[in-house]
VOTI-483331 format. One record per residue (C-alpha): residue number from 1; residue in one letter; chain; x, y, z. Coordinates in nm, 4 decimals. Example, Ala and Ser with C-alpha at 12.3 -4.5 7.8 and 13.67 -1.06 7.14 Angstrom:
<rs>
[1; A; A; [1.2300; -0.4500; 0.7800]] [2; S; A; [1.3670; -0.1060; 0.7140]] 
</rs>
This chain:
<rs>
[1; X; A; [-3.1667; 10.6144; 15.6841]] [2; X; A; [-3.4276; 10.3575; 15.7870]] [3; X; A; [-3.7840; 10.4906; 15.7718]] [4; X; A; [-4.0303; 10.4775; 16.0620]] [5; X; A; [-4.2863; 10.2005; 16.1073]] [6; X; A; [-4.5613; 10.3694; 15.9038]] [7; X; A; [-4.3376; 10.3715; 15.5946]] [8; X; A; [-4.2437; 10.0751; 15.3806]] [9; X; A; [-4.0211; 10.0786; 15.0737]] [10; X; A; [-4.1079; 9.9353; 14.7340]] [11; X; A; [-3.9254; 9.9297; 14.4024]] [12; X; A; [-4.0459; 9.9085; 14.0437]] [13; X; A; [-3.8701; 9.9707; 13.7115]] [14; X; A; [-3.5664; 10.1045; 13.8937]] [15; X; A; [-3.7616; 10.3588; 14.1014]] [16; X; A; [-3.7984; 10.3576; 14.4801]] [17; X; A; [-4.1271; 10.4469; 14.6451]] [18; X; A; [-4.2285; 10.5279; 15.0017]] [19; X; A; [-4.5578; 10.3586; 15.0921]] [20; X; A; [-4.7177; 10.5324; 15.3892]] [21; X; A; [-4.9936; 10.3706; 15.5935]] [22; X; A; [-5.0947; 10.5142; 15.9305]] [23; X; A; [-5.4208; 10.5379; 16.1232]] [24; X; A; [-5.5226; 10.8523; 15.9343]] [25; X; A; [-5.4324; 10.7961; 15.5684]] [26; X; A; [-5.2337; 10.6109; 15.3084]] [27; X; A; [-4.9994; 10.7799; 15.0623]] [28; X; A; [-4.7307; 10.7015; 14.8079]] [29; X; A; [-4.4195; 10.9069; 14.7339]] [30; X; A; [-4.1661; 10.8514; 14.4559]] [31; X; A; [-3.8060; 10.9361; 14.5422]] [32; X; A; [-3.7645; 11.0078; 14.1713]] [33; X; A; [-3.8742; 11.3695; 14.1612]] [34; X; A; [-3.9613; 11.3918; 14.5321]] [35; X; A; [-4.3054; 11.3287; 14.3938]] [36; X; A; [-4.6249; 11.2632; 14.5932]] [37; X; A; [-4.8360; 11.0178; 14.3903]] [38; X; A; [-5.1278; 10.9339; 14.6171]] [39; X; A; [-5.3149; 11.0599; 14.9225]] [40; X; A; [-5.6149; 10.8621; 15.0481]] [41; X; A; [-5.7599; 10.9789; 15.3821]] [42; X; A; [-5.9167; 10.6996; 15.5839]] [43; X; A; [-6.1998; 10.9392; 15.6668]] [44; X; A; [-6.3678; 10.8457; 15.3379]] [45; X; A; [-6.1180; 10.6234; 15.1521]] [46; X; A; [-6.1226; 10.8438; 14.8409]] [47; X; A; [-5.8133; 10.9293; 14.6385]] [48; X; A; [-5.7450; 11.3039; 14.6223]] [49; X; A; [-5.4655; 11.3019; 14.3623]] [50; X; A; [-5.4723; 11.1976; 13.9968]] [51; X; A; [-5.1917; 11.0155; 13.8158]] [52; X; A; [-5.2118; 10.9421; 13.4448]] [53; X; A; [-5.2441; 10.5692; 13.3677]] [54; X; A; [-4.9825; 10.6337; 13.0971]] [55; X; A; [-4.7361; 10.8130; 13.3267]] [56; X; A; [-4.3718; 10.7152; 13.2861]] [57; X; A; [-4.2766; 10.5437; 13.6123]] [58; X; A; [-3.9293; 10.4368; 13.5052]] [59; X; A; [-3.7222; 10.7532; 13.5405]] [60; X; A; [-3.7189; 10.8305; 13.1679]] [61; X; A; [-3.9171; 11.1523; 13.2071]] [62; X; A; [-4.1123; 11.3472; 13.4732]] [63; X; A; [-4.4167; 11.1727; 13.6183]] [64; X; A; [-4.7519; 11.2927; 13.4830]] [65; X; A; [-4.9835; 11.3530; 13.7770]] [66; X; A; [-4.9610; 11.3612; 14.1542]] [67; X; A; [-4.7620; 11.6615; 14.2772]] [68; X; A; [-4.4587; 11.7460; 14.0620]] [69; X; A; [-4.2087; 11.9845; 14.2215]] [70; X; A; [-4.1345; 12.2819; 13.9946]] [71; X; A; [-3.8110; 12.4646; 14.0871]] [72; X; A; [-3.6195; 12.7009; 14.0310]] [73; X; A; [-3.8415; 12.8226; 13.7481]] [74; X; A; [-4.2008; 12.7698; 13.6430]] [75; X; A; [-4.2832; 12.6468; 13.2921]] [76; X; A; [-4.0183; 12.7890; 13.0537]] [77; X; A; [-3.9595; 13.1111; 13.2475]] [78; X; A; [-3.5826; 13.0601; 13.2702]] [79; X; A; [-3.4592; 13.3515; 13.0580]] [80; X; A; [-3.3486; 13.1363; 12.7649]] [81; X; A; [-3.5184; 13.0106; 12.4514]] [82; X; A; [-3.8082; 12.7723; 12.5047]] [83; X; A; [-3.6761; 12.4175; 12.5182]] [84; X; A; [-3.3193; 12.5208; 12.5975]] [85; X; A; [-3.3698; 12.4100; 12.9579]] [86; X; A; [-3.6154; 12.1594; 13.1068]] [87; X; A; [-3.9648; 12.2941; 13.1665]] [88; X; A; [-4.0419; 12.3487; 13.5359]] [89; X; A; [-3.6757; 12.3150; 13.6353]] [90; X; A; [-3.4543; 12.0199; 13.7167]] [91; X; A; [-3.5720; 11.8851; 14.0528]] [92; X; A; [-3.8531; 11.6664; 13.9193]] [93; X; A; [-3.6120; 11.4483; 13.7208]] [94; X; A; [-3.3568; 11.3642; 13.9882]] [95; X; A; [-3.3552; 11.1173; 14.2753]] [96; X; A; [-3.4298; 11.2693; 14.6150]] [97; X; A; [-3.2992; 11.1429; 14.9485]] [98; X; A; [-3.4999; 11.0555; 15.2574]] [99; X; A; [-3.3232; 11.2503; 15.5316]] [100; X; A; [-3.5769; 11.2167; 15.8148]] [101; X; A; [-3.9069; 11.0506; 15.9040]] [102; X; A; [-4.1147; 11.0485; 16.2199]] [103; X; A; [-4.4434; 10.9099; 16.3448]] [104; X; A; [-4.6276; 11.1860; 16.5324]] [105; X; A; [-4.9789; 11.2584; 16.6575]] [106; X; A; [-5.0382; 11.4508; 16.3326]] [107; X; A; [-4.9382; 11.1561; 16.1167]] [108; X; A; [-4.6242; 11.0588; 15.9284]] [109; X; A; [-4.3622; 11.3308; 15.8828]] [110; X; A; [-4.1149; 11.2965; 15.5956]] [111; X; A; [-3.8213; 11.5173; 15.4945]] [112; X; A; [-3.6700; 11.4843; 15.1470]] [113; X; A; [-3.3826; 11.6623; 14.9743]] [114; X; A; [-3.2743; 11.6549; 14.6094]] [115; X; A; [-2.9334; 11.5286; 14.5012]] [116; X; A; [-2.8244; 11.8731; 14.3796]] [117; X; A; [-2.9596; 12.2281; 14.3470]] [118; X; A; [-2.7024; 12.3834; 14.1114]] [119; X; A; [-2.7366; 12.3235; 13.7382]] [120; X; A; [-2.7451; 12.5122; 13.4099]] [121; X; A; [-2.9821; 12.8052; 13.4486]] [122; X; A; [-2.9409; 12.8278; 13.8270]] [123; X; A; [-2.5920; 12.8350; 13.9707]] [124; X; A; [-2.6357; 12.9609; 14.3250]] [125; X; A; [-2.5680; 12.8068; 14.6643]] [126; X; A; [-2.8840; 12.6955; 14.8364]] [127; X; A; [-3.0620; 12.4110; 15.0134]] [128; X; A; [-3.4001; 12.2793; 14.9050]] [129; X; A; [-3.6150; 12.0639; 15.1329]] [130; X; A; [-3.9557; 11.9055; 15.0828]] [131; X; A; [-4.1355; 11.8444; 15.4099]] [132; X; A; [-4.4466; 11.6256; 15.4080]] [133; X; A; [-4.7001; 11.5442; 15.6769]] [134; X; A; [-4.9452; 11.2666; 15.5889]] [135; X; A; [-5.2349; 11.2614; 15.8323]] [136; X; A; [-5.5962; 11.3788; 15.8275]] [137; X; A; [-5.4609; 11.6296; 15.5748]] [138; X; A; [-5.1652; 11.6265; 15.3370]] [139; X; A; [-4.9210; 11.9092; 15.4063]] [140; X; A; [-4.6402; 11.9785; 15.1590]] [141; X; A; [-4.3798; 12.2500; 15.2189]] [142; X; A; [-4.1102; 12.3298; 14.9636]] [143; X; A; [-3.8388; 12.5192; 15.1519]] [144; X; A; [-3.5612; 12.7116; 14.9770]] [145; X; A; [-3.2665; 12.8506; 15.1775]] [146; X; A; [-3.0000; 13.0817; 15.0375]] [147; X; A; [-2.6708; 12.9453; 15.1773]] [148; X; A; [-2.4524; 13.1629; 14.9541]] [149; X; A; [-2.3160; 13.5164; 14.9658]] [150; X; A; [-2.5292; 13.6817; 14.6959]] [151; X; A; [-2.9065; 13.7170; 14.6550]] [152; X; A; [-3.0910; 13.5161; 14.3928]] [153; X; A; [-3.4374; 13.5145; 14.2368]] [154; X; A; [-3.6396; 13.2016; 14.1655]] [155; X; A; [-3.9893; 13.0685; 14.0987]] [156; X; A; [-4.1460; 12.7394; 14.2039]] [157; X; A; [-4.4728; 12.5506; 14.2342]] [158; X; A; [-4.6419; 12.2485; 14.3840]] [159; X; A; [-4.8047; 12.1398; 14.0566]] [160; X; A; [-5.0877; 11.9353; 14.2098]] [161; X; A; [-5.3174; 11.7224; 13.9946]] [162; X; A; [-5.6434; 11.6596; 14.1797]] [163; X; A; [-5.8811; 11.3746; 14.1050]] [164; X; A; [-6.2428; 11.4623; 14.0256]] [165; X; A; [-6.5218; 11.2278; 13.9214]] [166; X; A; [-6.5929; 11.4377; 13.6119]] [167; X; A; [-6.4669; 11.7790; 13.5085]] [168; X; A; [-6.8130; 11.8758; 13.3785]] [169; X; A; [-6.9471; 11.8465; 13.7333]] [170; X; A; [-6.6593; 12.0317; 13.8986]] [171; X; A; [-6.6474; 12.3906; 14.0249]] [172; X; A; [-6.3734; 12.5891; 14.1989]] [173; X; A; [-6.4644; 12.8210; 14.4856]] [174; X; A; [-6.2516; 13.0943; 14.6419]] [175; X; A; [-6.0659; 13.2216; 14.3348]] [176; X; A; [-6.1129; 13.5840; 14.2337]] [177; X; A; [-5.9123; 13.8684; 14.0814]] [178; X; A; [-5.7358; 13.8716; 13.7459]] [179; X; A; [-5.5384; 13.6013; 13.5727]] [180; X; A; [-5.2927; 13.5771; 13.2837]] [181; X; A; [-5.4272; 13.3551; 13.0073]] [182; X; A; [-5.1494; 13.1546; 12.8420]] [183; X; A; [-5.3903; 13.0433; 12.5702]] [184; X; A; [-5.4685; 13.4045; 12.4705]] [185; X; A; [-5.1146; 13.5439; 12.4446]] [186; X; A; [-5.1057; 13.6194; 12.8185]] [187; X; A; [-5.4012; 13.8562; 12.8125]] [188; X; A; [-5.5217; 13.9721; 13.1551]] [189; X; A; [-5.8760; 13.8536; 13.2264]] [190; X; A; [-6.1097; 13.8459; 13.5278]] [191; X; A; [-6.1775; 13.5168; 13.7054]] [192; X; A; [-6.4979; 13.3520; 13.5844]] [193; X; A; [-6.8079; 13.3210; 13.7995]] [194; X; A; [-6.9036; 13.0453; 13.8496]] [195; X; A; [-6.5570; 12.8974; 13.8102]] [196; X; A; [-6.6180; 12.5912; 13.5946]] [197; X; A; [-6.3915; 12.4307; 13.3333]] [198; X; A; [-6.5498; 12.4109; 12.9874]] [199; X; A; [-6.2441; 12.3881; 12.7620]] [200; X; A; [-5.8651; 12.3961; 12.7583]] [201; X; A; [-5.7503; 12.6060; 13.0545]] [202; X; A; [-5.4047; 12.7435; 13.1423]] [203; X; A; [-5.4241; 13.0367; 13.3835]] [204; X; A; [-5.1909; 13.2097; 13.6256]] [205; X; A; [-5.4017; 13.3893; 13.8853]] [206; X; A; [-5.2002; 13.6905; 13.9957]] [207; X; A; [-5.3208; 13.7140; 14.3551]] [208; X; A; [-5.1998; 13.5032; 14.6461]] [209; X; A; [-5.5156; 13.2924; 14.6705]] [210; X; A; [-5.5112; 13.1209; 15.0103]] [211; X; A; [-5.8203; 12.9003; 15.0121]] [212; X; A; [-5.9701; 12.7147; 14.7177]] [213; X; A; [-6.2431; 12.4538; 14.7348]] [214; X; A; [-6.2884; 12.1878; 14.4689]] [215; X; A; [-6.6588; 12.1073; 14.4492]] [216; X; A; [-6.7902; 11.7978; 14.2738]] [217; X; A; [-7.1635; 11.7631; 14.2086]] [218; X; A; [-7.2222; 12.0835; 14.4122]] [219; X; A; [-7.0585; 11.9315; 14.7211]] [220; X; A; [-6.7205; 12.0298; 14.8668]] [221; X; A; [-6.4711; 11.7495; 14.8033]] [222; X; A; [-6.1273; 11.8976; 14.8732]] [223; X; A; [-5.9947; 12.2246; 15.0119]] [224; X; A; [-5.6605; 12.3500; 14.8826]] [225; X; A; [-5.4886; 12.5848; 15.1261]] [226; X; A; [-5.1848; 12.7837; 15.0123]] [227; X; A; [-4.9175; 12.9747; 15.2007]] [228; X; A; [-4.6067; 13.1561; 15.0812]] [229; X; A; [-4.7457; 13.1858; 14.7279]] [230; X; A; [-4.7861; 13.4896; 14.5047]] [231; X; A; [-5.0171; 13.3187; 14.2553]] [232; X; A; [-5.2352; 13.0173; 14.1851]] [233; X; A; [-5.2253; 12.8216; 13.8595]] [234; X; A; [-5.5270; 12.6374; 13.7174]] [235; X; A; [-5.4706; 12.3921; 13.4311]] [236; X; A; [-5.6662; 12.1360; 13.2345]] [237; X; A; [-5.5598; 12.0332; 12.8808]] [238; X; A; [-5.9129; 11.9348; 12.7701]] [239; X; A; [-5.9017; 11.7866; 12.4193]] [240; X; A; [-5.5320; 11.8758; 12.4054]] [241; X; A; [-5.4758; 11.5692; 12.6240]] [242; X; A; [-5.4856; 11.3631; 12.3045]] [243; X; A; [-5.1546; 11.5195; 12.1967]] [244; X; A; [-4.9805; 11.4490; 12.5309]] [245; X; A; [-4.7963; 11.1183; 12.5001]] [246; X; A; [-4.8247; 11.0194; 12.8672]] [247; X; A; [-5.1919; 11.1067; 12.9044]] [248; X; A; [-5.5100; 10.9278; 12.8039]] [249; X; A; [-5.7125; 11.1312; 12.5476]] [250; X; A; [-6.0008; 11.1412; 12.7953]] [251; X; A; [-5.7904; 11.1780; 13.1095]] [252; X; A; [-5.8778; 11.5472; 13.1262]] [253; X; A; [-6.2279; 11.4514; 13.2395]] [254; X; A; [-6.1003; 11.3267; 13.5751]] [255; X; A; [-5.8393; 11.5836; 13.6795]] [256; X; A; [-5.7870; 11.9485; 13.7588]] [257; X; A; [-5.4574; 12.1139; 13.8452]] [258; X; A; [-5.4710; 12.3727; 14.1247]] [259; X; A; [-5.1117; 12.4758; 14.1811]] [260; X; A; [-4.9743; 12.6722; 14.4761]] [261; X; A; [-4.7119; 12.8836; 14.3024]] [262; X; A; [-4.4475; 13.1519; 14.2986]] [263; X; A; [-4.4508; 13.2839; 13.9410]] [264; X; A; [-4.3658; 13.6521; 13.9851]] [265; X; A; [-4.0124; 13.6100; 14.1163]] [266; X; A; [-3.9046; 13.5605; 14.4775]] [267; X; A; [-3.5698; 13.7074; 14.5869]] [268; X; A; [-3.3818; 13.5513; 14.8770]] [269; X; A; [-3.0980; 13.7378; 15.0438]] [270; X; A; [-2.8042; 13.5405; 15.1885]] [271; X; A; [-2.9242; 13.3503; 15.4958]] [272; X; A; [-3.2925; 13.3877; 15.4097]] [273; X; A; [-3.5328; 13.1014; 15.3508]] [274; X; A; [-3.8851; 13.0715; 15.2160]] [275; X; A; [-4.1508; 12.8020; 15.2429]] [276; X; A; [-4.4138; 12.7410; 14.9754]] [277; X; A; [-4.6859; 12.5329; 15.1393]] [278; X; A; [-4.9952; 12.3550; 15.0162]] [279; X; A; [-5.2356; 12.1714; 15.2460]] [280; X; A; [-5.4843; 11.9261; 15.0950]] [281; X; A; [-5.7893; 11.9071; 15.3210]] [282; X; A; [-6.0517; 11.6365; 15.2578]] [283; X; A; [-6.4108; 11.7491; 15.2954]] 
</rs>
């Protein structure tokens, strides 16, 4: 379909991108992966998302940065040996289709769907839709609908990489309760206070955190609002970035992942649907 006036199409290295420019914000979305790459509100002209300068933007592998779509499992939680199936599922490495776009008072509305939702590790009938609204805020809703005759269980996440001026001057507000620490053999630990990042961090917070604020230099920069989640993931590779091929060794200084997630298993009965939503609110 032809997109609305606020959307233009661009191509590079075989990938197609949606370039959004309206009176509220600019944004960029890759159809490879259904992947939001940029969100710049015109309120202050500051980029809210971080993309690695070494990200593969040619379809060879998932894009490092922005907002990868993880579905129907998170990380390697697919019930098979690690590496047997792609980490974070198979939606972020396929080409999505633009099925609808509209210019509204809220901004630019975009609806995307992946090419397929059945593959090794998940062989159920369902529809998956990513709905985006680019305006004063960035709203992303990942909707899963069971169109089959049997229930199924799945996990998913909006794996958002947020830009910060410097991780040493960044603090997260609004996160409490316990988390599972991947770096300590999944030990259960309490959330730190204050919540600063001082080393490699890979945490699954086990409560449905709804409002998180990313503060930079003691000032609120971005609010992250979550709905339909059962957990919140916080990740920064720190010095481990040097071993990640598509990341600058010092890239960790300018990003923090705050991921609206389902990691504890969501069951959908036939005919049911569920929306995992993250809203990025500039401050």
